[in-house]
C-alpha positions as CSV (number, residue, x, y, z in Angstrom):
1,X,0.5,-54.0,114.1
2,X,3.7,-52.2,115.0
3,X,5.8,-51.2,112.0
4,X,9.4,-52.5,112.1
5,X,11.9,-49.8,112.6
6,X,15.2,-49.5,110.7
7,X,18.4,-49.2,112.8
8,X,21.7,-48.0,111.6
9,X,24.4,-49.0,114.1
10,X,28.1,-48.3,113.8
11,X,30.7,-50.4,115.6
12,X,28.2,-53.3,115.3
13,X,30.6,-56.2,115.1
14,X,31.3,-56.5,118.8
15,X,30.4,-55.1,122.3
16,X,27.6,-52.7,122.7
17,X,26.9,-52.3,119.0
18,X,26.5,-56.1,118.6
19,X,24.2,-56.2,121.6
20,X,22.0,-53.4,120.3
21,X,21.8,-55.1,116.9
22,X,20.8,-58.4,118.5
23,X,18.1,-56.8,120.6
24,X,16.7,-54.8,117.7
25,X,16.5,-57.9,115.5
26,X,14.9,-59.9,118.3
27,X,12.2,-57.2,118.5
28,X,11.4,-57.7,114.8
29,X,13.2,-54.6,113.5
30,X,15.6,-54.2,110.6
31,X,19.3,-53.5,111.2
32,X,22.1,-52.1,109.0
33,X,25.2,-53.2,111.0
34,X,28.2,-51.1,110.1
35,X,31.7,-52.1,111.1
36,X,35.3,-52.2,109.7
37,X,35.2,-56.0,109.9
38,X,31.8,-57.5,109.3
39,X,33.0,-61.2,109.5
40,X,31.9,-61.5,113.2
41,X,28.4,-60.7,112.1
42,X,28.1,-63.7,109.8
43,X,26.2,-65.8,112.3
44,X,23.7,-63.1,113.0
45,X,23.2,-62.6,109.3
46,X,22.5,-66.3,108.9
47,X,19.8,-66.1,111.6
48,X,18.2,-62.9,110.2
49,X,18.8,-63.0,106.4
50,X,15.9,-60.6,105.6
51,X,16.4,-58.2,108.4
52,X,20.1,-57.6,108.7
53,X,22.4,-55.9,106.3
54,X,26.1,-56.0,107.0
55,X,27.9,-52.9,105.9
56,X,31.7,-52.7,105.8
57,X,32.5,-49.2,106.9
58,X,35.4,-47.2,108.2
59,X,33.6,-44.2,109.9
60,X,36.7,-42.1,109.7
61,X,36.3,-42.0,105.9
62,X,33.7,-39.3,105.3
63,X,33.0,-40.2,101.6
64,X,32.6,-43.9,102.6
65,X,30.1,-42.9,105.4
66,X,27.9,-40.9,103.0
67,X,28.0,-43.8,100.4
68,X,27.3,-46.3,103.2
69,X,24.3,-44.3,104.5
70,X,22.8,-44.3,100.9
71,X,23.2,-48.0,100.7
72,X,21.5,-48.4,104.1
73,X,18.6,-46.3,103.0
74,X,18.3,-48.2,99.8
75,X,18.2,-51.5,101.7
76,X,15.1,-50.8,103.8
77,X,13.7,-47.5,102.4
78,X,14.3,-45.4,105.5
79,X,16.2,-45.0,108.7
80,X,14.6,-44.7,112.1
81,X,17.2,-45.1,114.8
82,X,20.9,-44.1,114.2
83,X,23.4,-45.3,116.8
84,X,26.8,-43.7,116.7
85,X,28.6,-46.4,118.7
86,X,31.9,-46.9,116.9
87,X,34.9,-46.0,119.0
88,X,38.3,-47.1,120.2
89,X,40.7,-46.4,123.1
90,X,44.0,-44.5,122.9
91,X,45.6,-45.6,126.2
92,X,48.4,-43.5,127.5
93,X,49.5,-40.2,129.0
94,X,49.0,-37.0,127.1
95,X,52.7,-36.4,126.6
96,X,53.3,-40.0,125.3
97,X,50.8,-39.9,122.4
98,X,52.0,-39.2,118.9
99,X,50.2,-36.8,116.5
100,X,49.3,-39.8,114.3
101,X,47.8,-41.7,117.2
102,X,45.8,-38.6,118.4
103,X,44.4,-37.8,114.9
104,X,43.5,-41.4,114.2
105,X,41.8,-41.7,117.5
106,X,39.6,-38.6,117.1
107,X,38.9,-39.5,113.4
108,X,36.9,-42.5,114.7
109,X,35.6,-41.4,118.1
110,X,34.6,-37.9,117.2
111,X,34.7,-37.2,113.5
112,X,33.2,-40.6,112.6
113,X,30.1,-39.7,114.6
114,X,30.0,-36.3,112.9
115,X,30.2,-37.8,109.4
116,X,27.4,-40.2,110.2
117,X,25.2,-37.5,111.7
118,X,25.7,-35.3,108.6
119,X,25.0,-38.2,106.2
120,X,21.7,-39.3,107.9
121,X,20.2,-35.9,108.6
122,X,18.8,-35.2,105.0
123,X,17.0,-38.5,105.1
124,X,15.6,-38.1,108.7
125,X,14.6,-34.5,107.9
126,X,12.8,-35.6,104.7
127,X,10.9,-38.2,106.8
128,X,10.1,-35.7,109.5
129,X,11.3,-38.2,112.1
130,X,14.2,-40.2,113.5
131,X,16.4,-40.8,116.5
132,X,20.1,-40.2,116.8
133,X,21.7,-41.9,119.7
134,X,25.2,-40.6,120.4
135,X,27.1,-43.1,122.5
136,X,29.5,-41.2,124.8
137,X,30.6,-42.2,128.3
138,X,29.6,-41.7,131.9
139,X,33.1,-40.2,132.3
140,X,32.6,-37.6,129.6
141,X,32.1,-34.8,132.1
142,X,35.9,-34.6,132.7
143,X,39.2,-36.2,131.9
144,X,41.2,-38.9,133.6
145,X,44.9,-39.8,133.5
146,X,45.9,-42.4,130.9
147,X,42.6,-42.1,129.0
148,X,42.6,-38.4,128.3
149,X,42.1,-38.6,124.6
150,X,39.2,-41.0,124.9
151,X,37.6,-38.6,127.3
152,X,38.4,-35.7,125.0
153,X,36.6,-37.3,122.0
154,X,33.6,-38.1,124.1
155,X,33.4,-34.6,125.6
156,X,33.6,-33.2,122.1
157,X,30.8,-35.4,120.8
158,X,28.8,-34.6,123.9
159,X,29.0,-30.9,123.3
160,X,28.4,-31.2,119.6
161,X,25.3,-33.4,120.2
162,X,23.8,-30.8,122.5
163,X,24.0,-28.3,119.6
164,X,22.8,-30.8,117.1
165,X,19.7,-31.6,119.3
166,X,18.8,-28.0,119.3
167,X,19.2,-27.7,115.5
168,X,17.1,-30.6,114.4
169,X,14.4,-30.9,117.0
170,X,12.1,-28.7,114.9
171,X,12.3,-31.3,112.1
172,X,11.0,-34.1,114.3
173,X,14.5,-35.6,114.9
174,X,15.4,-36.4,118.5
175,X,19.0,-36.6,119.7
176,X,20.0,-38.4,122.9
177,X,23.5,-38.4,124.4
178,X,23.8,-41.9,125.8
179,X,26.4,-41.9,128.6
180,X,27.4,-45.5,128.8
181,X,28.8,-47.0,132.0
182,X,31.6,-49.6,132.0
183,X,30.6,-52.8,130.1
184,X,32.7,-55.8,128.9
185,X,33.0,-54.6,125.3
186,X,36.6,-55.5,124.6
187,X,37.5,-51.8,124.4
188,X,40.6,-52.3,126.6
189,X,41.8,-55.2,124.5
190,X,40.9,-55.4,120.8
191,X,39.8,-51.8,120.7
192,X,43.0,-50.3,122.3
193,X,45.9,-48.5,120.8
194,X,48.7,-48.0,123.4
195,X,51.3,-45.2,123.5
196,X,55.0,-45.8,124.1
197,X,55.3,-45.4,127.9
198,X,57.6,-42.9,129.4
199,X,59.4,-43.9,132.6
200,X,58.3,-40.6,134.3
201,X,54.7,-42.0,134.5
202,X,55.4,-45.5,135.8
203,X,54.1,-44.8,139.3
204,X,50.9,-43.1,138.0
205,X,50.4,-45.8,135.4
206,X,50.5,-48.4,138.2
207,X,48.0,-46.4,140.3
208,X,45.6,-46.1,137.4
209,X,45.9,-49.8,136.6
210,X,45.1,-50.7,140.2
211,X,42.1,-48.3,140.1
212,X,40.7,-49.9,136.9
213,X,41.0,-53.3,138.5
214,X,40.2,-56.6,136.7
215,X,36.4,-56.2,136.6
216,X,35.5,-55.8,132.9
217,X,32.0,-54.9,133.8
218,X,28.6,-56.5,133.0
219,X,27.8,-58.0,129.6
220,X,26.7,-55.5,127.0
221,X,23.5,-57.4,126.5
222,X,22.3,-56.0,129.8
223,X,22.3,-52.5,128.5
224,X,20.5,-53.3,125.2
225,X,16.9,-53.3,126.7
226,X,17.5,-49.7,127.9
227,X,18.4,-48.6,124.4
228,X,15.3,-50.3,123.0
229,X,13.1,-48.5,125.5
230,X,14.9,-45.2,124.9
231,X,14.4,-45.5,121.2
232,X,10.7,-46.0,121.7
233,X,10.0,-43.0,123.9
234,X,7.9,-40.3,122.2
235,X,9.8,-37.6,124.0
236,X,13.2,-39.0,124.9
237,X,15.7,-37.2,127.2
238,X,18.5,-35.1,125.8
239,X,21.0,-37.3,127.8
240,X,20.8,-40.6,129.7
241,X,23.2,-42.4,131.9
242,X,23.1,-46.2,131.2
243,X,24.1,-48.2,134.3
244,X,23.0,-48.1,137.9
245,X,26.5,-48.0,139.3
246,X,27.6,-45.4,136.8
247,X,24.6,-43.3,137.6
248,X,25.7,-43.1,141.3
249,X,29.3,-42.3,140.2
250,X,28.2,-39.5,138.0
251,X,26.1,-38.0,140.7
252,X,29.1,-38.2,143.1
253,X,31.3,-36.5,140.5
254,X,28.8,-33.7,140.0
255,X,28.5,-33.1,143.7
256,X,32.3,-32.9,143.9
257,X,32.5,-30.4,141.1
258,X,29.7,-28.2,142.5
259,X,31.5,-28.2,145.9
260,X,34.7,-27.1,144.2
261,X,32.9,-24.3,142.4
262,X,31.4,-23.1,145.7
263,X,34.7,-23.2,147.5
264,X,36.1,-20.8,145.0
265,X,33.0,-18.7,144.4
266,X,34.6,-15.6,146.0
267,X,37.4,-15.7,143.4
268,X,34.9,-16.2,140.5
269,X,32.9,-13.2,141.6
270,X,35.9,-10.9,141.6
271,X,35.3,-10.5,137.9
272,X,32.1,-8.9,136.5
273,X,31.7,-11.1,133.4
């Protein structure tokens, strides 16, 4: 008989977090679903009264995160899979964003994942096991106009997670950077903070809007089986692109970057370092 795992999922009230929680519960696992607003999880709690704990949590509040993790451990006795999924979108050009907007954005998208990782590590280390899935983006290899701060937070989490994976592997803890493709998560609607637009960027803003298009992407539930399989792997990858179309796009971006490096190799080699 397979022992039920305990999941701790942030940003679990909608989008990918909700889809991951539903999939884990369907598999017979236990879930601590953390979100600022837990009301959207009421129906799921009714369906799984013994396996789902709803945890109101603002991941930008470090003390609240540590207290929330203690409550999560107390609920089911352990943690097996931690999914740092909570995020938002600061939409606008770099010049347009206020200090308050930038700091609030990174408090959730980067520091929130840091606080959760710090809070769960003592428990996972004591167990000698555990998975941390850091949800970043297929675009975290570089920035893009109008979503630069979103990319910056994901790149920061990506880099930090590489270091974290090296630090905790010897304790039986596996870290995977989950590079999500575009899914219909509501990120560009309910999860968005917009800057005050400057007229100088009107043309570029229109170009970016046309590039984004109206396709919201596939339903988040289509990504959930991948996360379930990933969490079950005895030797999971350090990073994983989730999404067939996104996989192709990332490969194309990597080839373009490599081509650029090679084109300027002569300049790079002028310095001995």
